[in-house]
C-alpha positions in Angstrom: -10.4 -33.4 -109.9 -11.2 -37.1 -110.3 -8.7 -39.8 -109.7 -6.8 -41.5 -112.5 -8.4 -44.7 -114.0 -6.2 -47.6 -115.1 -7.7 -50.2 -117.5 -6.2 -53.6 -116.8 -6.7 -57.3 -117.3 -8.0 -59.4 -114.4 -6.7 -62.9 -113.4 -9.1 -65.7 -112.6 -9.9 -66.5 -109.0 -8.5 -63.7 -106.9 -8.9 -60.7 -109.3 -5.3 -59.4 -109.6 -3.1 -57.7 -112.1 -0.8 -60.0 -114.0 0.0 -58.5 -117.5 3.6 -57.4 -118.1 2.5 -54.3 -119.9 -0.1 -53.1 -117.5 2.3 -53.7 -114.6 4.8 -51.3 -116.1 2.1 -48.6 -115.6 0.9 -49.9 -112.2 4.5 -50.0 -110.8 4.9 -46.3 -111.8 1.6 -45.3 -110.2 2.4 -47.2 -107.0 6.0 -45.9 -106.9 4.9 -42.3 -107.3 2.0 -42.7 -104.9 -0.6 -41.6 -107.4 -4.2 -42.3 -106.5 -6.1 -44.4 -109.0 -8.8 -46.9 -109.5 -8.8 -50.0 -111.7 -11.3 -50.9 -114.4 -11.0 -54.6 -115.2 -11.5 -55.7 -118.8 -11.5 -59.3 -120.2 -9.6 -59.6 -123.4 -12.7 -59.6 -125.7 -13.8 -56.3 -124.1 -10.6 -54.4 -124.6 -11.1 -53.3 -128.2 -14.8 -52.2 -127.9 -14.2 -50.4 -124.6 -10.9 -48.6 -125.5 -12.1 -47.7 -129.0 -15.2 -46.1 -127.5 -13.0 -43.6 -125.6 -12.1 -41.7 -128.7 -8.5 -42.8 -128.9 -7.0 -43.3 -132.4 -5.9 -46.9 -133.0 -2.2 -47.9 -132.6 -0.9 -48.0 -136.2 2.1 -50.2 -135.5 0.7 -53.1 -133.4 -2.6 -54.2 -131.9 -5.0 -51.3 -132.5 -6.5 -51.0 -129.0 -4.7 -52.3 -125.9 -4.2 -52.0 -122.2 -2.8 -50.3 -120.3 -4.9 -47.4 -121.1 -5.5 -44.6 -118.5 -7.9 -41.8 -118.0 -5.9 -38.9 -116.5 -7.6 -36.7 -113.9 -8.0 -34.0 -116.6 -10.1 -36.4 -118.7 -7.4 -37.2 -121.2 -7.1 -40.8 -122.3 -3.6 -42.3 -123.0 -2.9 -45.8 -124.4 0.5 -47.6 -124.3 2.7 -48.0 -121.3 5.5 -45.9 -122.6 3.3 -43.0 -123.6 1.6 -43.3 -120.2 4.8 -43.0 -118.2 5.8 -40.0 -120.2 2.6 -38.3 -119.2 2.9 -39.3 -115.6 6.5 -38.1 -115.4 5.3 -34.7 -116.7 2.4 -34.3 -114.3 3.9 -36.1 -111.3 7.7 -35.5 -111.6 8.5 -36.5 -108.1 9.8 -39.1 -107.4 11.3 -39.3 -110.9 11.6 -42.5 -112.9 14.6 -41.3 -115.0 13.3 -41.8 -118.5 16.5 -40.1 -119.7 18.7 -42.9 -118.3 21.0 -44.5 -120.9 20.3 -47.8 -119.4 16.6 -47.7 -120.4 17.3 -48.0 -124.1 19.8 -50.8 -123.4 17.2 -52.7 -121.4 14.5 -52.2 -124.0 16.9 -53.6 -126.7 18.2 -56.5 -124.7 15.3 -57.8 -122.7 13.1 -58.9 -125.7 16.0 -61.1 -126.7 15.6 -62.9 -123.4 11.8 -63.1 -123.4 11.0 -63.9 -127.1 12.9 -67.2 -127.1 10.8 -68.3 -124.1 7.5 -67.8 -125.9 7.0 -71.6 -126.1 7.7 -71.9 -122.3 5.5 -69.0 -121.3 2.6 -68.4 -123.7 0.8 -71.7 -123.3 0.8 -71.4 -119.5 -0.8 -68.0 -119.4 -4.4 -69.0 -120.1 -4.1 -72.2 -118.0 -2.7 -70.4 -115.0 -4.3 -66.9 -115.1 -7.2 -66.3 -117.4 -11.0 -66.5 -117.0 -12.7 -68.4 -119.8 -13.7 -65.5 -122.0 -10.1 -64.2 -122.0 -8.6 -67.7 -122.3 -10.7 -68.5 -125.4 -9.6 -65.2 -126.9 -6.0 -65.8 -126.0 -5.9 -69.3 -127.5 -7.5 -68.0 -130.8 -5.4 -64.9 -131.3 -2.1 -66.4 -130.3 -2.7 -69.3 -132.7 -3.1 -66.7 -135.4 0.0 -64.9 -134.3 2.3 -67.9 -134.1 0.8 -69.9 -136.9 0.1 -72.9 -134.7 -1.9 -73.8 -131.6 -0.3 -73.0 -128.3 0.2 -76.7 -127.3 2.1 -77.2 -130.5 4.2 -74.0 -129.8 5.0 -75.5 -126.4 6.2 -78.7 -127.9 8.2 -77.1 -130.7 9.7 -74.0 -129.0 9.6 -74.9 -125.3 12.1 -76.8 -123.2 15.8 -76.5 -122.6 16.6 -75.2 -126.1 14.6 -72.1 -125.5 16.4 -71.4 -122.3 19.8 -71.8 -124.0 18.7 -69.3 -126.6 17.6 -66.9 -124.0 20.6 -67.3 -121.6 23.0 -64.8 -123.3 20.5 -62.0 -123.1 19.6 -62.8 -119.6 23.2 -62.7 -118.6 23.8 -59.4 -120.5 20.9 -57.8 -118.7 22.4 -59.2 -115.5 25.6 -57.4 -116.2 23.7 -54.1 -116.5 21.9 -54.8 -113.2 25.2 -55.3 -111.4 27.2 -52.5 -113.1 26.2 -49.9 -110.4 26.2 -52.5 -107.6 22.4 -52.6 -107.4 19.9 -53.5 -106.3 18.5 -51.3 -109.1 20.0 -50.6 -112.5 21.1 -47.1 -111.2 22.5 -48.5 -108.0 20.3 -47.3 -105.2 18.1 -45.2 -107.4 14.8 -46.5 -108.9 14.1 -46.0 -112.6 11.6 -47.0 -115.2 14.2 -49.4 -116.6 13.8 -51.4 -113.4 10.0 -51.5 -113.8 10.4 -52.9 -117.4 12.2 -55.9 -115.9 10.2 -56.2 -112.7 6.9 -56.3 -114.6 8.1 -59.2 -116.6 9.6 -61.0 -113.6 6.3 -60.6 -111.8 4.4 -62.1 -114.6 6.8 -65.1 -114.9 6.3 -65.6 -111.1 2.5 -65.6 -111.4 2.4 -67.9 -114.4 4.8 -70.5 -113.1 7.3 -69.5 -110.4 9.3 -72.8 -110.4 9.8 -73.2 -114.2 10.0 -69.6 -115.2 10.9 -67.0 -112.5 13.1 -69.3 -110.5 15.0 -70.4 -113.6 15.7 -66.8 -114.6 17.0 -66.1 -111.1 19.1 -69.3 -111.2 20.8 -68.0 -114.4 21.3 -64.5 -112.9 20.6 -63.9 -109.2 20.6 -60.1 -109.7 17.1 -60.5 -111.0 15.9 -61.8 -107.7 17.7 -59.0 -105.9 15.9 -56.4 -108.1 12.5 -58.1 -107.6 12.8 -58.3 -103.9 13.9 -54.6 -103.7 10.7 -53.7 -105.7 8.1 -55.7 -103.6 6.6 -52.6 -102.0 5.3 -51.4 -105.4 3.9 -54.8 -106.3 1.7 -55.0 -103.2 -1.3 -53.1 -104.7 -2.5 -55.5 -107.4 -6.2 -55.9 -106.9 -7.8 -52.5 -107.1 
């Protein structure tokens, strides 16, 4: 049986994983100890590559995205949530507790923390992380998405106002993190809800640790505790 293949986005310079969505899958693979290989795709290559695999397009968002995986049985699965459901079925131990009531709470609250920070985060991604082909794609498609160039988005929606808007949700998620006396949301038990947060924290750290990751942790130190407790599953990032 062949090993699992993970389709992921590379960073410039040292080729490493950085995307919040692909890290959700990579963290689960690393945590469960599943053998896999990475196939790196620049942004313009995602649609032609993934569409050629025979997968139907996503009807609700970007039609073809990463993460996508090829399972050892030859089946292809796209979307981090669908992937983790398959992995939990085929590799149930150790579990990631998709039935945890905290998962839906995190999935509801965390976007309220991240979306207000789009002006602080999005313009820095191509500058800090992307090769030219992906950077050009990112600038073009995000301008279409936000209705303005990224430098204008940064001026209009970045700064302290964005952080004040994000602060209540950051604090609410922090309360969930501390409810079971951590370091994880379920106390000493790791779950997929943790990986939803850790994947985002890792991306913030890679994009700009001082102005993004450190600022989240300054608002709620429990995020730093969670991140540090998860470092073992962040180590494999380049293959």
